[in-house]
C-alpha positions as CSV (number, residue, x, y, z in Angstrom):
1,M,28.0,48.6,-62.6
2,A,28.5,46.5,-59.4
3,V,26.2,48.8,-57.5
4,L,23.6,48.8,-59.8
5,V,23.5,45.0,-59.8
6,L,23.5,45.2,-55.9
7,G,20.8,47.6,-55.9
8,L,18.6,45.4,-58.2
9,I,19.0,42.5,-56.0
10,A,18.1,44.5,-52.9
11,G,14.9,45.8,-54.3
12,F,13.8,42.4,-55.4
13,V,14.4,40.9,-51.9
14,V,12.6,44.0,-50.6
15,G,9.7,43.5,-52.9
16,L,9.1,40.0,-51.9
17,S,8.5,40.9,-48.3
18,F,5.4,43.0,-49.1
19,A,2.0,41.7,-49.8
20,G,0.0,43.0,-52.9
21,D,-1.6,45.9,-50.7
22,G,1.9,47.2,-49.7
23,R,2.0,45.8,-46.2
24,I,4.8,43.6,-45.0
25,A,3.7,40.0,-45.1
26,L,4.4,38.6,-41.6
27,P,4.7,34.8,-41.0
28,E,1.2,33.5,-39.4
29,T,1.3,33.2,-35.8
30,P,1.5,29.2,-34.5
31,A,-1.3,28.2,-32.7
32,P,-0.6,27.8,-29.2
33,V,0.4,24.4,-27.7
34,A,-0.8,23.2,-24.5
35,S,2.0,21.5,-22.4
36,P,1.6,17.8,-21.9
37,T,0.1,16.9,-18.8
38,P,1.9,14.2,-16.9
39,L,0.0,11.1,-16.2
40,V,-0.9,10.2,-12.7
41,A,-1.4,6.9,-11.3
42,P,-4.7,5.7,-9.9
43,G,-5.1,7.0,-6.3
44,A,-2.0,9.2,-6.7
45,S,-1.7,13.0,-5.7
46,S,-1.9,14.9,-9.0
47,T,-0.8,18.3,-7.1
48,G,2.6,17.0,-6.1
49,T,1.9,18.6,-2.7
50,D,1.3,15.3,-0.8
51,A,5.0,14.8,-0.1
52,A,8.4,15.7,-1.2
53,P,9.6,13.9,-4.0
54,A,10.7,10.5,-3.2
55,T,14.0,9.2,-3.0
56,P,15.2,7.4,-6.3
57,A,14.8,3.8,-6.1
58,A,17.7,1.7,-4.9
59,P,19.1,-0.8,-7.5
60,A,17.7,-4.2,-7.1
61,I,19.8,-6.9,-5.3
62,A,20.0,-10.6,-6.3
63,A,16.9,-12.4,-4.9
64,R,17.7,-14.6,-1.8
65,T,16.1,-17.9,-2.9
66,V,16.0,-21.4,-1.4
67,D,18.8,-22.4,-3.9
68,G,20.9,-19.8,-2.6
69,P,23.3,-20.2,0.5
70,I,21.5,-21.3,3.7
71,D,22.0,-19.3,6.9
72,R,24.1,-21.0,9.6
73,Q,21.3,-20.1,12.2
74,V,18.9,-22.2,10.1
75,I,21.7,-25.2,9.7
76,N,22.2,-25.2,13.5
77,R,18.1,-25.4,14.3
78,V,17.7,-28.1,11.7
79,K,20.8,-30.1,13.0
80,R,18.9,-30.3,16.5
81,D,15.7,-31.9,15.4
82,G,15.5,-32.2,11.5
83,V,12.3,-29.9,11.3
84,L,12.2,-27.0,8.9
85,R,10.0,-24.3,10.6
86,V,7.8,-22.1,8.3
87,G,6.2,-18.8,9.5
88,V,3.4,-17.5,7.5
89,F,2.7,-13.8,8.1
90,G,-0.2,-11.6,6.7
91,D,-3.6,-10.6,7.4
92,S,-6.8,-12.8,6.4
93,F,-5.1,-13.8,3.3
94,G,-2.0,-14.8,5.2
95,N,-4.6,-17.1,7.3
96,G,-5.4,-18.9,4.1
97,I,-2.0,-19.3,3.0
98,W,-0.9,-20.7,6.3
99,D,-3.8,-23.3,6.2
100,A,-2.7,-24.4,2.5
101,L,1.0,-24.6,3.6
102,Y,0.0,-26.7,6.6
103,R,-1.7,-29.3,4.5
104,Q,1.1,-29.1,1.8
105,L,4.0,-29.6,4.2
106,P,2.9,-32.1,6.8
107,K,4.7,-32.8,10.1
108,D,5.4,-36.3,8.9
109,D,7.6,-34.9,6.2
110,G,9.7,-32.9,8.8
111,F,8.0,-29.5,8.7
112,E,6.4,-27.1,11.3
113,V,4.2,-24.7,9.7
114,L,3.4,-21.6,12.3
115,K,0.5,-19.2,11.8
116,F,1.7,-15.7,13.0
117,A,-0.9,-14.0,10.4
118,K,-3.8,-12.0,12.2
119,E,-7.0,-10.7,10.2
120,A,-7.6,-7.1,9.8
121,T,-4.1,-6.1,10.0
122,G,-1.9,-4.3,7.5
123,F,1.0,-1.7,7.0
124,T,-1.5,1.0,7.0
125,R,-2.9,0.1,10.3
126,Y,0.2,0.6,12.5
127,R,-1.8,2.5,15.1
128,V,-3.7,-0.7,15.7
129,I,-0.8,-3.2,15.4
130,D,2.8,-2.5,14.8
131,L,3.7,-5.4,12.4
132,E,7.4,-5.1,12.9
133,K,7.1,-5.2,16.7
134,R,4.7,-8.0,16.8
135,A,7.0,-9.9,14.4
136,R,10.0,-9.5,16.3
137,E,8.1,-10.6,19.5
138,Q,6.8,-13.7,17.5
139,L,10.3,-14.6,16.2
140,A,11.8,-13.8,19.5
141,A,9.8,-16.8,20.9
142,Q,9.7,-19.0,18.1
143,P,12.6,-18.5,15.3
144,V,11.6,-20.0,11.9
145,D,13.7,-21.1,8.9
146,A,11.4,-19.6,6.1
147,V,8.9,-16.9,6.1
148,V,6.0,-16.5,3.6
149,I,4.1,-13.0,3.6
150,S,0.9,-12.2,2.0
151,F,-0.7,-8.7,3.1
152,G,-2.7,-6.2,1.1
153,A,-6.2,-7.0,1.7
154,N,-6.7,-4.0,4.2
155,D,-4.4,-1.7,2.8
156,N,-6.2,-0.1,0.1
157,Q,-6.7,3.3,2.1
158,A,-4.9,6.4,3.0
159,V,-2.1,6.4,5.6
160,F,-1.8,8.7,8.5
161,A,1.8,9.2,9.6
162,D,4.0,12.1,11.1
163,G,0.9,14.2,11.2
164,H,0.0,13.9,7.6
165,L,-2.7,12.0,5.7
166,H,-1.0,10.2,2.5
167,P,-3.6,9.1,-0.1
168,L,-3.6,5.7,-1.4
169,M,-0.5,5.1,-3.8
170,S,0.4,8.6,-3.5
171,D,4.2,9.5,-3.2
172,G,3.7,9.9,0.6
173,W,2.2,6.8,1.1
174,K,4.6,4.7,-0.7
175,Q,7.5,6.2,1.3
176,V,5.7,5.5,4.5
177,I,4.5,1.9,3.5
178,G,7.8,1.3,1.8
179,D,10.0,2.3,4.8
180,R,7.7,0.1,7.1
181,I,7.9,-2.8,4.6
182,D,11.9,-2.4,4.6
183,S,12.0,-2.7,8.4
184,Y,9.5,-5.6,8.3
185,V,11.5,-7.9,6.2
186,K,14.5,-7.1,8.0
187,A,13.1,-8.3,11.1
188,L,11.8,-11.5,9.3
189,R,15.3,-12.0,8.3
190,S,17.0,-11.7,11.5
191,T,16.5,-15.6,12.2
192,G,18.2,-16.2,9.1
193,A,15.1,-17.4,7.2
194,V,14.7,-17.1,3.4
195,V,11.3,-14.9,2.6
196,Y,8.6,-15.2,0.2
197,W,6.0,-12.8,-0.8
198,V,2.6,-14.2,-2.3
199,G,0.7,-11.5,-4.1
200,L,-3.1,-11.1,-4.1
201,P,-5.4,-12.9,-6.5
202,V,-7.9,-10.9,-8.9
203,M,-10.8,-9.4,-7.0
204,R,-14.6,-9.4,-8.3
205,D,-15.0,-5.8,-7.8
206,P,-13.2,-3.7,-10.4
207,Q,-12.3,-0.9,-8.4
208,L,-11.1,-2.9,-5.7
209,D,-9.1,-5.1,-8.3
210,A,-7.6,-1.8,-9.6
211,D,-6.5,-0.8,-6.3
212,M,-5.2,-4.4,-5.5
213,Q,-3.1,-4.5,-9.0
214,A,-1.7,-0.9,-8.0
215,M,-0.5,-2.2,-4.7
216,D,0.8,-5.5,-5.8
217,A,2.9,-3.8,-8.5
218,F,4.2,-1.6,-5.7
219,Y,4.9,-4.6,-3.5
220,E,6.5,-6.7,-6.3
221,E,9.0,-3.8,-7.2
222,H,9.8,-3.2,-3.6
223,M,10.5,-7.1,-3.2
224,R,12.7,-7.1,-6.0
225,R,14.9,-4.2,-4.5
226,L,15.0,-6.2,-1.2
227,G,16.0,-9.5,-3.0
228,V,12.6,-11.3,-2.0
229,P,11.1,-13.7,-4.3
230,F,7.5,-12.3,-5.2
231,L,4.8,-14.6,-6.5
232,D,2.3,-13.2,-8.7
233,S,-1.2,-14.9,-8.0
234,R,-3.2,-12.9,-10.3
235,P,-2.4,-15.4,-13.4
236,L,-3.6,-18.4,-11.2
237,T,-7.1,-16.9,-10.7
238,L,-8.0,-15.4,-13.9
239,D,-10.3,-17.5,-16.1
240,A,-9.7,-18.3,-19.9
241,E,-11.1,-15.0,-20.8
242,G,-8.8,-13.1,-18.4
243,K,-11.6,-12.5,-16.1
244,Y,-12.3,-13.0,-12.5
245,N,-14.3,-16.4,-11.9
246,A,-15.1,-18.3,-8.7
247,Y,-14.8,-21.6,-10.7
248,L,-11.1,-22.3,-12.3
249,P,-10.1,-25.1,-14.0
250,D,-8.2,-27.7,-12.1
251,L,-4.6,-27.7,-13.1
252,K,-4.4,-31.5,-13.3
253,T,-7.7,-32.5,-14.4
254,G,-9.1,-29.2,-16.3
255,K,-12.6,-29.5,-14.6
256,P,-14.0,-26.4,-13.4
257,V,-13.5,-26.3,-9.4
258,L,-14.7,-23.5,-7.0
259,M,-11.9,-21.6,-5.8
260,R,-13.5,-18.4,-4.3
261,T,-15.5,-17.4,-1.3
262,G,-18.9,-15.6,-1.9
263,D,-17.5,-12.2,-1.0
264,G,-15.4,-12.0,-4.2
265,L,-12.5,-11.3,-2.3
266,H,-11.0,-14.5,-0.5
267,M,-10.4,-18.0,-1.4
268,I,-11.2,-21.4,-0.1
269,G,-8.8,-24.1,0.9
270,V,-8.2,-25.5,-2.5
271,G,-7.8,-21.9,-4.1
272,Y,-5.2,-21.0,-1.3
273,Q,-3.3,-24.4,-2.3
274,R,-3.6,-23.5,-5.9
275,L,-1.6,-20.1,-4.9
276,T,1.0,-21.9,-2.5
277,A,1.9,-25.0,-4.7
278,K,5.0,-23.4,-6.1
279,V,6.1,-22.1,-2.6
280,A,5.5,-25.5,-1.2
281,D,7.7,-27.2,-3.8
282,D,10.6,-24.5,-3.2
283,L,10.3,-25.3,0.6
284,R,10.5,-29.2,0.1
285,R,13.6,-28.6,-1.9
286,Y,15.0,-26.1,0.9
287,A,14.2,-28.6,3.7
288,E,16.0,-31.1,1.6
289,R,19.2,-29.1,1.3
290,A,19.1,-28.0,4.8
291,R,18.9,-31.5,6.4
292,R,21.8,-32.7,4.2
293,E,24.0,-29.7,5.2
294,A,23.0,-30.3,9.1
295,G,23.6,-33.9,8.8
296,R,20.0,-35.1,9.5
297,P,18.3,-38.2,8.0
298,L,15.7,-37.2,5.3
299,P,12.0,-38.6,6.3
300,T,10.0,-40.4,3.5
301,P,7.7,-37.9,1.9
302,T,4.0,-38.3,2.4
303,P,1.7,-38.0,-1.0
304,T,1.0,-34.6,-1.9
305,P,-2.4,-33.6,-0.2
306,T,-5.3,-33.0,-2.7
307,G,-7.0,-30.5,-0.3
308,N,-8.9,-32.7,2.1
309,A,-8.5,-31.9,5.7
310,R,-6.1,-34.4,7.5
């Protein structure tokens, strides 16, 4: 009896495996599914042949700000004459940042703002000027207590290094530029200075703006890992619709004020002062702390300039 039951069950199962024409019904073949293509950042190499995989990013360290411990070298210099010296490094944007801070941090308030920036320079142009070497020479002649950096206007291009041409924002580009920035910041910190990086404003040309955004994101992440405060200029240079506009509302009056030059790239004096207002405030607080620790009297502050030449 058991054998008969098993036989009936087996026959029923086999019958289900056949189509009406006596052929075995096989499962339909699934349609081929394409492997997802990884997204490639603008300007990056999609072949992966530009360079070996980059070394995993080091974890970020705590930012060294004006409210942290003040280096003994800074205290000793301030103790001599009560002056806090600020060095501004960069390209043509650095020149504009220098002019703004020079007006916002006057000598009468115990500041000396030194221009170490030079136009047409950048981290992709070391065959023209080695920025680290130049900075070390400048600081050997004139040590500073605080540093403000603004680079990038000339770096939206490939970089040639070690016999290879690395496209903008490729892994190779990031490795070369990142290594140069590491060494550069280390050189600037050699005098005990606190270091700031001021990012680039929005650009009128869409492609240039996209390049600058990509570079600034790289710079900001790199500064985070180095413990360098990064000031994002972009929000300060967008209009109410989030677009480029040569005229922006005054932060106090709300009235439209011309902020940009005709090239759609640079800013005019009041525009740069808009970008550096936060840095200037921080450096005033830093100077006050340094003078107090150095035992120097605090000068009576002068009114904050409105942008007119002194």
